Structure formats: structure tokens, C-alpha cells
N, C-alpha and C positions, 0 to 999 in steps of 0.2 A: 455537959451533954449537948446544949443548945449550940455551942460553937463547933461540935462535931456535925451536928445537923446541918448547920449553916455552910461549913466547909464542903459536906457532901452535895448540898444543893448547888453550891458554886461550881463544882466540877461537873456537875451534870448538865449546868447552864453553859458551860464552856464548852462540853462535848456537843451539846444540840446546837451551838453556834457554829461550832468547827463543820459539823454534819450539815448544817443547813449553808454554810459558805461553800463547802465543797460541791453539794447538790446543785448551788447556784452557778458556780463555774462550770461543772460538766453540763448542765442545761444550756448554758451560754454557749460553751463550745460546741455541743451539738447543732444547737440553732444556726451559730455561725458556720460550721462546717457543710449543713444543710443547704445554707445559703450559696456558699462557694460551690458546693456540687451541682446546685441547680444552675447556677451562672455558667459553670464549665459546661452543662449539658446544653445550654443554650446560647453560648459564647461562641457559635460559629453560624455562617449563613446557611439558611436550609437549601438554598438552591445556588448551584454554580453553573454559570454559562461559559462555554470556552469555544475559542476559534484557534485554529492551528493551520500551519503550512508546512509542507516537507517538499525538499528537492530530491527526487527519488531517482536512482539509477534503477534501470529496468532490465529484468530478465526475461526475454521473450523469445525463445528459438522456436523457428519454422524452418520446414525443409525449403531449400532454394530451387527455384525452378530452373530447369537446364534442358532446352530442347536438344534435340539429337544432332542438328547442324553445327552446335557449338563444338563437338568433339573434333571437326575438321578446320576449326579456326586456327590461324597462326599466332592468335594472341594469348595471354594468359587464361586458362580455363576457368580459374579461381577469381577473375578480376572483379566479378559483379557480387561477391559473395558478402551477404551483410545489407545489400541494398533494399532488399525487399522486407526487412524486418522491421517490426515496429520501432518508433523512436527510442534511443538508447535513455533519454532522459525524460523527466516529466515533472510537473509542479502540481503535488497534490494538495487539496483544501478539504479542511475538516470542520466540523461543528459538533459539540456534545452538550448535554445538559445532564447534571446529577442532582440527585433530590436524597436528602438525608433528613428523615423527620425527627423533631426535637425529642430527645430523651431516649433515642433508640442507636443502635450500632448498624441498623440496616442503611444500605445504599442502593438507590435505584438509578440506573444510567440508560441513556440512549445515545447513540453517536453515528456520525455519516463521515465517509472519506470518499472523495471523488477526485479523478483526474482524467485530463485529456490532453492529447498531443497528436501533432501530424507532422510530417516531412515529405519533401521531395527530393529526389536526386537524379543526378545524370552524370554519366560517365562515357567518355568517348576514347576510343582508340583508333589509330591512324598509321599507315605506313605510305611512303613516297611510291608514287607509280614508277614501273620501269622506263627506261629511256625508249624513244622510238623515232625513228626517221623522221617522220612527218610531225613530230611534237605533240601527239596525242597519247594519253594513256589513262588508266583507271586505278584509282586508289584502292588498296584493301583496307575495309574500315570494319568497325564494331561499335554501336552505339546503344547505350542502355538507358531508358527513362523508367523511374519507379516513383511511385507514391505510397506512403502507408500511413495509417493513423490508428489510434488505439484509445480506448475508454474503459474506465472501470468505476465501479461502485460497492462499497463495503460498508454495510449496516449492522450495527450491533446493538440488542436491547439485553440489559444485564441486571440481575439482582445480586448483591452481595451483602458481606458483613464484615466490620471492621473489627479485627480480633486484636489489633493494636500491637505496640511493641514498648509499652511503657509510656513514661512521657516525652521520649524522644521520636515519636513519629507514628504512623499508622500503617496497618497491614490489611488490605482488604481481598478476601477471596470471594470470587463472583461466579455465577452460573447464567446461562440464558442461551439465546439464539443469536447466530450470524448469519446474514444474507450476503452473497457476493455475485457480482455479474460483471464479466468481460466482455468486450467486443474488440474485434480488431478488423480491418480491411488492408489489403494490399493490391497494386496493379503494377504490372512490369510490362514493356514493349522492348524489343530487341531487333535492331536491324544490323545485317551482317554481310558483308562480301568477303569471302575468305581470301582471294586470291587478285594479285595484280596481273594486269594484262595490258596490251596496247590495242590499238583501235581496230586491228584485224583478227582478234581473238573474240569469241563468244565467253561469256562468263555467267555465273549464277549468283543471283541476290536471294537473301532469306529474310523472312519477317515472323515474328513469333509474338503474341500477347497472352498474357496470363493475368486473372484477377481472382481474388479469393476473400471470402468473408469467414470469420471463426468466431465463435462465440462459446460462452459456458455461463449457466444460471445455476445457482445452488444455494440450499438452505440446510443448516445443521445446528446441532448442540455445540456450545462454545463454553470454555473454562478461560479464567483468568485470574492473575494475582498481580495485585499493583500495591507496592510498598513505598515508603516515604521516611527518612530519617533527618532529623534536624542535625546540622554540622555547625551551626553558628548563629547567634542572635536568637530572638524570639519572634514568632510569627506575628503576634499583635504588634510589635514594634518594627518589624523588618528583620526577617531572619532568612537564612539560606539552608536548603535541605537538599539531600541527594534523593532521587527518585529512580526506581528500576521496576521491572515487571517483565511477565511472560505471558503469553495466551496459546491457545489452542483450539481447534475445532475440527469437525468432521462434517463435510458438505457433501450432500446428495444432491445430484442434478444432472443437467443433461448438456452434452457437448454437441455443436453443429458446425457443419463446414459445408460450403457451396463454392463451387469452382467454374471458371470459365475460360478455355484455352481455344488457340487458333495457330496454327503454323501454314506459311505459304512460301512457295520457292518460284522464282521468276528466272527464265532463260533469256539472257538479253544479249545484244550485239548493239553496233551503231546504226542497223537498219531496222531492227523490229524487237520487241520484246512479247514473250507468252508466257503464260501461267502453265507452270508444269504441274503443281498439286496444291491443293489447299484443304485443310481439315474443316469439318463442320464448326460453325461458330457457336452452336448450341451448348447449353451447360453439359460438361463432361463428367462431373462428379458431384454427388449431392450425400453426405453421411451425417447420420444422428445416433447418438448413443448415450444410454445412462451410465453414469460414472461416479463413483466415491473419491472424493478429493481430501486428502489431509492438509491441515493447515496449522504451521507454527509461527510464532512471532515473538519477538522480545524488544524491550527499549531500556536505555538508561540516560539519564539527564540530571541537570541541577535547575532547582527553582529559587527565585526570590520570591518570598511568602510575606504577605500582609493578612489582617484580619479579614478584610474581604476582596482581596486581588492577589494574583499570582502570575508571574511571568516565569516560562520554562523554556529550555532549551537542550537538545541532546541528540541521540542518534536512534532510529528505529528502523527495524526490519520486519516483513511479513512475507512468508513463503508459502505458495499454494503448489502442492506437487501433483503433477499430471494433469494440471487444469484444462490445457488447451491441445486440441487434436491440431499438431503442427504438420501432418503429413500432406502428401499430395496425391499419390496414387493409392495409397493405403493409410490406414490411422496409425498416428504416431504420438504418444503421450509426451506433452511437453510442459515445463514448469513456468509458473507466473511467479515474479518475485519483485519486491518494491523495497530499498533499502536506501537510507540516506539521513541526513542532518534535517532536524525539525525544530520549530519554535511555536510557542503557543502562548496566549493571553487568556485569564479566566478571570471572571468577575462573579462574586458572592452577592446574592439578594436575599432578604429577609433574615430574621433572628429567630 
């Protein structure tokens, strides 16, 4: 009987030891996993600072100034098209700050992109003067001089949440406010003598000047989706990721246009020159209008990621539909767009 009791006590002791051991292992595993989870939660910088640059192609269509006397010109009527438009390329500069509080999936960010460029153009056309017995003659000519400049600022304030795509990357949906401001200036001068004459004939000379200022300032709600997926390595040791995203906004703002123009005609010969007519040099047009501008953008790129640093490059585009009044005599909505390759460097701060 005592042997049976002893065996029973031994089995109870064994079960107790097994239960205690399993419990201890479970507790150790829980503590370990909690420690790992906490480490994972805090194993990323709280703040990211980013600087970037983009070589952008620009889409900025405006109506071309064409005074009436060009219709009588013997030269190509469309020879000056494009000279008055904003520079076709521009270097964009950008900066951003991102804050992700420890232990949360929320992401707060603010960014700014700025670009400015200018160009001057000259275009001359000339035909030889007709032969004359006394050796004198007058050329037919047409001369264009233009100058244009453009600047823009785009500012975003966003709050988002990282819904994740597992251990392979991140997926952040954000909402906030976008502010955009565009400015452009252009000026054109045209000198023209449409006919060849010799010294015994009178002839006409024409001169025209045109200058315009155009702008848009708007603000509105914005949405974005930024995603990243690891494709090689480990970010803590040096990994490579594929990045992509899309953004959209609706901007409510005001378009403005101010124009000055003047046209003059001179009647000349070898003995005298007289002014035939001249239009007033005062401002000939000013428009201002409230508008709604849809905005869509996207990017795709590759990043080299480390625990507290990242280098990225790719291609980015941003379109603002109907943002600029590009008309001369009447309003004409024109798009603004920036698209081209970009590169950025980011530094992480804090744990």
C-alpha cells in the first residue's frame, strides 16, 4: 500500500514539475516576445529628415502673342511659337520632415517643393535687299526678343497611418492639406519690316511689345498613398526596396492675369520718318477669377535603406489641371505639370 502511495506521489511530483517547467518556458517566451515586440516598436528613428532634387520637364501652355502686322510678313508666321513660354525644364528642390511616434502606426509629415527658372530668347530673320543702280537698298527683316520666368511652391501637411504589408514593407495612407502657388512672367518685343525696297521707295516699319504676369494660389484637401516593399537584404544591414505612391488633391484658389501691350507703325524713306499710329501703352487687360484645380501625381523608385539612413531615386510626376489662365484677350485654362527623375537622401533621428 505504501508503495502505491509513493508511486502516486512521484507521478504527482512529476506532473507538477512538468507543469512548472512548461509554465516557466511559456513565461520566458512571453517575456522574450514582449521584449522583441518592444524592440521592434522602437527599433526605428522617430524623425526622418529628407532633402531631394528633381530635374523636371514643364508643361506650361500659354497663348502666343501675334500682332496683326505679322500677317503681312514674308517670313514663317509660326517662327516665334514657343519663345514666350516658360522655360521647358527646371530644377526642383524639396525638403520634408516625418514624425512617427514610438509604439504607434501614425505618421505625421510636412514637405515643401520649390522651383524657379528663367530664360531669354532671340530670333532673327532677314532677306537680302533688292539690287539698285546706286547700290542702296533696304532689307526685309523680323526680330523677336523674349524673356520668360517661372516659379512655384508646393507645400503639404499630412497625417497618415501605416497599415503595413507584412514583414516585407510599409503602406501609409495619409490625408491632409496641400497649398500650391504658381507665378510666371513673360515679355516679347517684335521689330518687323515686311518688304524689300531700294532708296527710291517708302516703306513701313512695325514695332510691338507685350508683357504678361500670370499666377495661381490655391489650397485644398489632399490624399496620398505611399508604399515600400523590401526586395533584397535587410534594412538594418543595408537593404534595397521598391517604392511607389500616388497622390491627389482639389485646390480652391484664384487665377490672375495682367497684360501690357503696345503696337507702333512708322512710315519711312531716305528723307524722313513719321509715326503713323501707336496704341496706348497703358495696361490693356487684367483678369481675376476663382477656380477649382484638380491635382494628380504619382512616383516610382528604388531605395537603399539602412537603420537610420536612406538614399532614393526614381521618377515623379505632378499635374495641376487648368491651373493657369494662359489666354490673352479672353480667359483660357491651361495645365501646369512637372515630371522627371528625382533623387533624395534621408537621415533618421531619435529612437
